[in-house]
C-alpha positions, 0 to 999 in steps of 0.5 A: 593801586595805592588807594585800592585798600582804602576803596575796599575798606570803604565798600566793606564799611558801607555794606556792613553798616547798610545791612545793619541799618536795614535789619534795625529798621525791620526791628523797629517796624516789628515793634511798631506792629504793637498797639499804642501805649503812652510812655512819655510821662516822668521823663526825668525818672525815665532818664534816671532808670536808663542811666542806672539800669542800662548804663550803670548795670545796677540790677546786674550786681545783685548777683555779684559774681556775674554782675561784676564780670558783666560790667567788665565785659560790657563796658570794656567791650564798648570802651575798647571799640572807641578805637574803632573810630581811629581804625575807620579813619585810618582805613578810609584815608590810609593813615596809621594811628591818626590820633598819635598826635595826642601824645601822653593821652594817646599812650594812656588810652591805648594802655587802658584799652589793652588792660580792658581787653585782657579783662574782657578776655578773662571775663569771657572765659569765666562766663564760658566755664560757668555755662559749659563746665559748671553748667549753671542750671538756668543756662540748661532749661529746656528753652535753652536747647539748640540755637539759644545755647549755641548763640550764648557760646558763639558770642563768647567765642566772638569776643575772645577772638576780637580781643586776641586780634586787638592784642596781636595787632598791637604786639606786632605793631610794637615790634615794627615800631622798634624796627623803625618800619615806615609809617609805624611811628612810636606811639602808644603804651602796651602793658599787655601786648608787650608780653606777646610781642616777644613771640614775634622776635626774629621775624622779618619786617615784611612778615610782621607787617603781614601779621599786623595788617592781617590782625587789623583787617580781621579785627575791623571785619570781625566788628562789622560781622559782630554788629550785624550778628546782633540782629540774629542774636539775643545780644541785640539787648546791647543796643535795646537795653537803653530804650527798654529801660527808658520806656519801662512801666513806672507804675507800682509793681502789681498795679494792673491796667484796667480795660477801658471797655470793661470799665465803661461796661461796669459804669453802665451797669451801675448807672440806673439812668442808663439804657442797657441796650444802647451801644457804648459811644466807642462801639458805634463805629463800623468794624469789629469791637476791640479784642479783649486781651491778647492771643497774638503779638499784634494784640500786645503793645509796642513796649511789650514787643520791645521787651521781647526783643530786649530779652537777654535770655539770662534766666534770672526771671525763671530762676526766681519764679516760684511756679518754675521752682515747684516744677510747673511748666512756666518759664518767664524767659520762655514767654519772652523768647516765644513772643520774640520768635513769633514777632520775627515770624510775623515780620518775615511774613510781611517781608515776604508778602508785602502785608501780613497774610494769615498763616493759621498760627498765633502766639497762644497755643502755637507758642505759649500754652494755657498751662504755662499762663495759668501756672503764673502766681502774678507775684512779679518776681520775674519783673523784679529780677530782670536786669533790663526792666522786662515784664513777662507778667504783663504779657501773661496777664493780657493772654489770660484776659483773652482766655477768660473774656474771649474764649471763656476758657478759665480753669474750673477753680477760677470759674468756681471762685468767680461764681462764688464772688458773684453769688456769695460776695466772697471766693468761698462757697458759703452763703453770706448769712453763714459767714459767722457760724464759725464763732458759735463754736 
């Protein structure tokens, strides 16, 4: 009977970690549905970006209020959960505060965790007020209705509850230490929970143990639930921000990839000795030629799909987008959210059928409209604003390439411009011989 709580804890721990692992494998599988792209160059610069942007939050603090609060909540929450290691050992082996032998260091750690827990709670409350009372505009865009809005609030409630449980657990533990209860050795320093502890004055030892054990169990169960909730939430970026910043595109902003097939075609046209009717070497294999651009998520590369899963839905990209600011339909955040939603839909299709079965849908038109794509000015403001190195522009460009090169569906103004460049060597509808007519006046 003495070991039943430890066995129960082990089973819950295995189930929680196992379910999380299963879902993360789905995420990795879905990301690998994308085309291959080489992001193995400049490892030192990539590690630097990961350290500065993902860990150091360097792009977050460009907006000081939300940036500093985010650093407090993010680092505080991560550091506090170092304590989870002690909880796991105690839960598996029936010990209590196993690291108390560290003495003064343990006192310092517990005190630090408490201060951070309090700061996290305050930060989360401020975030909630910004979202729901002040109603900052970027949190109330059309794409933020329904689940995205609820998800943003739900995670805040989660963190409030977890921090409260942590402090209540310590406050009741402090009372039990003062009573000299069995197993509750005097250890740790409690700069915050010492002010909560008087609420339990006069309670019996059995009641205090019930409160302490209840808070302990709810705290670790809450952490396991939170861990598995990440898969269903935008907060998967807590984990994916690190690989996403590492594998970010290091090319100068504004430099676009050339399609190799198009480049080969142009070289063929420029080569007077080439046979214009000969098929290019890479087209002489069996099967359909490669699609130009992207109409669905499997046409994008894996780094773009990683971008979609990493999106924090913070809306900084959309708030900086000049097209969105002038009332256009485009929202770079929606581009990333739609890509992720479609990718999850494709993944669920594979889970259900063993392999993908055509569902008559695709990213283009069913999720993202041409109107949104053509509203983009390609200015890179969204890429510059993103705090975790996401590039909505790269997806927009690939989808526009599909519209132009596969469906000949460019807007009439763009078709006119390209016709003018072809015929007149300039975007304007004037003959080359008339270019200098303006100087006659």
